[in-house]
C-alpha positions as a Markdown table, in Angstrom:
| # | Residue | x | y | z |
|---|---|---|---|---|
| 1 | Met | 14.0 | -2.6 | 18.5 |
| 2 | Lys | 16.1 | -2.2 | 16.4 |
| 3 | Ser | 14.4 | 0.4 | 13.2 |
| 4 | Thr | 15.9 | -2.7 | 10.3 |
| 5 | Ile | 12.8 | -4.0 | 8.2 |
| 6 | Lys | 13.0 | -6.9 | 5.8 |
| 7 | Trp | 10.9 | -6.4 | 2.7 |
| 8 | Ser | 9.2 | -9.3 | 0.5 |
| 9 | Ile | 6.8 | -9.3 | -2.7 |
| 10 | Lys | 4.6 | -12.7 | -2.3 |
| 11 | Lys | 1.0 | -13.0 | -4.6 |
| 12 | Phe | -1.3 | -14.1 | -2.6 |
| 13 | Asn | -1.1 | -17.8 | -3.0 |
| 14 | Glu | 2.0 | -17.9 | -1.6 |
| 15 | Leu | 1.5 | -15.7 | 1.3 |
| 16 | Thr | 1.3 | -18.0 | 4.6 |
| 17 | Leu | -1.9 | -18.4 | 6.5 |
| 18 | Asp | 0.3 | -16.4 | 9.3 |
| 19 | Glu | 1.2 | -13.7 | 7.2 |
| 20 | Leu | -2.2 | -13.4 | 5.2 |
| 21 | Tyr | -3.5 | -13.0 | 9.1 |
| 22 | Asp | -1.1 | -10.4 | 10.3 |
| 23 | Met | -1.1 | -8.7 | 7.4 |
| 24 | Ile | -5.1 | -8.2 | 7.7 |
| 25 | Ala | -4.7 | -7.6 | 11.7 |
| 26 | Leu | -2.8 | -4.7 | 11.1 |
| 27 | Arg | -4.6 | -3.0 | 7.6 |
| 28 | Val | -7.5 | -3.5 | 10.4 |
| 29 | Glu | -5.4 | -1.9 | 13.4 |
| 30 | Val | -4.3 | 1.1 | 11.6 |
| 31 | Phe | -7.7 | 1.8 | 9.0 |
| 32 | Val | -10.6 | 0.7 | 11.3 |
| 33 | Ile | -9.7 | 1.2 | 14.7 |
| 34 | Glu | -7.1 | 4.0 | 14.5 |
| 35 | Gln | -9.2 | 5.8 | 11.7 |
| 36 | Asn | -12.5 | 4.9 | 12.8 |
| 37 | Cys | -13.4 | 4.1 | 9.2 |
| 38 | Pro | -15.3 | 1.0 | 8.8 |
| 39 | Tyr | -14.6 | -0.5 | 5.4 |
| 40 | Gln | -14.6 | -3.3 | 3.9 |
| 41 | Asp | -11.3 | -4.7 | 3.9 |
| 42 | Leu | -11.9 | -8.3 | 2.1 |
| 43 | Asp | -13.4 | -6.8 | -1.6 |
| 44 | Gly | -11.6 | -10.3 | -3.3 |
| 45 | Lys | -8.6 | -8.1 | -5.0 |
| 46 | Asp | -5.8 | -9.4 | -2.4 |
| 47 | Lys | -6.5 | -12.2 | -4.4 |
| 48 | Leu | -5.1 | -10.7 | -7.3 |
| 49 | Ser | -3.0 | -8.7 | -6.1 |
| 50 | Phe | 1.3 | -8.9 | -5.3 |
| 51 | His | 1.6 | -8.1 | -1.4 |
| 52 | Leu | 4.6 | -6.3 | -0.2 |
| 53 | Leu | 5.0 | -6.9 | 3.4 |
| 54 | Gly | 7.8 | -4.7 | 5.8 |
| 55 | Lys | 8.9 | -7.4 | 8.9 |
| 56 | Asp | 10.7 | -6.5 | 12.1 |
| 57 | Leu | 13.2 | -8.1 | 13.3 |
| 58 | Glu | 11.0 | -10.6 | 14.8 |
| 59 | Gly | 9.3 | -11.7 | 12.0 |
| 60 | Asn | 6.1 | -9.1 | 12.6 |
| 61 | Ile | 4.2 | -7.4 | 10.0 |
| 62 | Val | 4.7 | -3.5 | 10.2 |
| 63 | Ser | 4.3 | -2.2 | 6.7 |
| 64 | Thr | 2.6 | -3.6 | 4.1 |
| 65 | Leu | 0.6 | -2.5 | 0.8 |
| 66 | Arg | -1.0 | -4.4 | -2.6 |
| 67 | Ile | 0.1 | -4.0 | -6.0 |
| 68 | Leu | -2.9 | -4.4 | -8.3 |
| 69 | Pro | -2.0 | -5.3 | -12.2 |
| 70 | Lys | -4.1 | -3.7 | -14.8 |
| 71 | Gly | -8.1 | -3.6 | -14.8 |
| 72 | Val | -7.5 | -5.0 | -10.9 |
| 73 | Ser | -8.7 | -1.3 | -9.2 |
| 74 | Tyr | -8.0 | 0.7 | -12.6 |
| 75 | Ser | -6.8 | 0.6 | -16.6 |
| 76 | Glu | -3.9 | 1.3 | -14.8 |
| 77 | Val | -1.1 | -0.7 | -12.1 |
| 78 | Ser | -2.3 | 0.4 | -9.0 |
| 79 | Ile | -1.2 | 0.6 | -5.6 |
| 80 | Gly | -3.6 | 0.4 | -2.5 |
| 81 | Arg | -3.9 | -0.2 | 1.6 |
| 82 | Val | -0.7 | 1.7 | 1.7 |
| 83 | Val | -0.2 | 0.8 | 6.1 |
| 84 | Thr | 2.4 | 1.3 | 8.3 |
| 85 | Ser | 2.0 | 0.7 | 11.8 |
| 86 | Glu | 2.1 | 3.3 | 14.9 |
| 87 | Lys | 4.5 | 1.6 | 16.3 |
| 88 | Ile | 6.9 | 2.4 | 13.7 |
| 89 | Arg | 6.2 | 5.8 | 12.1 |
| 90 | Asn | 8.9 | 7.2 | 13.9 |
| 91 | Trp | 11.1 | 4.6 | 11.9 |
| 92 | Lys | 10.6 | 6.4 | 8.8 |
| 93 | Lys | 10.0 | 3.7 | 6.9 |
| 94 | Gly | 7.0 | 5.1 | 4.8 |
| 95 | His | 9.2 | 6.0 | 1.7 |
| 96 | Glu | 11.5 | 2.6 | 1.5 |
| 97 | Leu | 7.8 | 0.6 | 1.4 |
| 98 | Met | 7.0 | 2.8 | -1.3 |
| 99 | Lys | 10.7 | 2.7 | -2.9 |
| 100 | Thr | 10.3 | -1.0 | -2.7 |
| 101 | Ala | 6.8 | -1.0 | -4.0 |
| 102 | Met | 7.8 | 1.1 | -7.1 |
| 103 | Asp | 11.7 | -0.9 | -7.8 |
| 104 | Phe | 9.0 | -3.7 | -8.2 |
| 105 | Ile | 6.6 | -2.2 | -10.6 |
| 106 | Thr | 9.2 | -0.9 | -12.5 |
| 107 | Glu | 11.1 | -4.7 | -13.3 |
| 108 | Ala | 7.4 | -6.6 | -13.6 |
| 109 | Tyr | 5.7 | -3.9 | -15.5 |
| 110 | Pro | 8.0 | -1.7 | -17.7 |
| 111 | Asn | 6.9 | 1.3 | -19.0 |
| 112 | Gln | 3.8 | 1.9 | -17.2 |
| 113 | Asn | 1.5 | 4.0 | -15.2 |
| 114 | Val | 0.4 | 3.7 | -11.8 |
| 115 | Arg | -2.8 | 4.6 | -10.0 |
| 116 | Leu | -3.7 | 5.2 | -6.2 |
| 117 | Ser | -6.2 | 6.4 | -4.4 |
| 118 | Ala | -4.5 | 8.7 | -1.8 |
| 119 | Gln | -6.1 | 9.8 | 1.9 |
| 120 | Thr | -6.1 | 14.2 | 0.7 |
| 121 | Gln | -3.9 | 14.7 | 4.0 |
| 122 | Leu | -0.7 | 12.4 | 2.5 |
| 123 | Ile | -0.8 | 13.9 | -1.1 |
| 124 | Asn | 2.5 | 15.1 | -0.2 |
| 125 | Tyr | 3.6 | 11.8 | 0.7 |
| 126 | Tyr | 3.0 | 10.3 | -2.7 |
| 127 | Gly | 3.9 | 13.4 | -4.6 |
| 128 | Lys | 7.7 | 12.6 | -3.3 |
| 129 | His | 7.4 | 9.2 | -5.0 |
| 130 | Ser | 7.0 | 11.3 | -8.5 |
| 131 | Phe | 2.5 | 11.0 | -8.0 |
| 132 | Val | 0.8 | 13.4 | -9.2 |
| 133 | Ala | -2.9 | 14.6 | -8.5 |
| 134 | Thr | -5.6 | 14.4 | -11.1 |
| 135 | Gly | -7.7 | 16.6 | -9.5 |
| 136 | Lys | -10.7 | 13.3 | -9.0 |
| 137 | Thr | -11.1 | 14.5 | -5.2 |
| 138 | Tyr | -14.1 | 12.1 | -3.4 |
| 139 | Leu | -14.9 | 10.7 | -0.6 |
| 140 | Glu | -13.9 | 6.6 | 0.7 |
| 141 | Asp | -15.9 | 5.1 | 3.2 |
| 142 | Gly | -15.8 | 8.9 | 5.1 |
| 143 | Ile | -11.9 | 10.0 | 4.5 |
| 144 | Pro | -11.3 | 12.3 | 1.8 |
| 145 | His | -9.6 | 11.4 | -1.0 |
| 146 | Ser | -7.4 | 12.4 | -4.3 |
| 147 | Glu | -6.1 | 10.3 | -7.2 |
| 148 | Met | -2.9 | 10.1 | -8.2 |
| 149 | Leu | -1.3 | 8.7 | -11.1 |
| 150 | Tyr | 2.7 | 8.2 | -11.9 |
| 151 | Glu | 3.2 | 8.7 | -15.5 |
| 152 | Ile | 6.2 | 7.1 | -17.1 |
| 153 | Lys | 7.6 | 10.4 | -19.3 |
């Protein structure tokens, strides 16, 4: 399998039924099954978000995240539900995922800070995209998390 990912960004109402199903299936596969973390995935925020979808050459969704406008989760634009299938993690596409998201945010929401809730083990990953831990740490669904902020200078 070639390590090419095709990225697209869609509003919720632009997702096909298959894309919605596959996106949620991937989140359940990683967050619920792999990380053994039962949580309420369908929180109503998907309907208000943009969705970045990464598809492999066969059209399978293998990476995704959601971009939430100001006021949905935080007072800033935010990123959530960042996930990549275990099948492609050795392709190192996570940074491409974040770069694509940040490029979109910079264009769609110019001069805006961006906040996210990171699994604490991923602070360095998000740090490579100029996110800085705010010092606020907490357990979310039994997993240590740290709030992180990308600030416009």
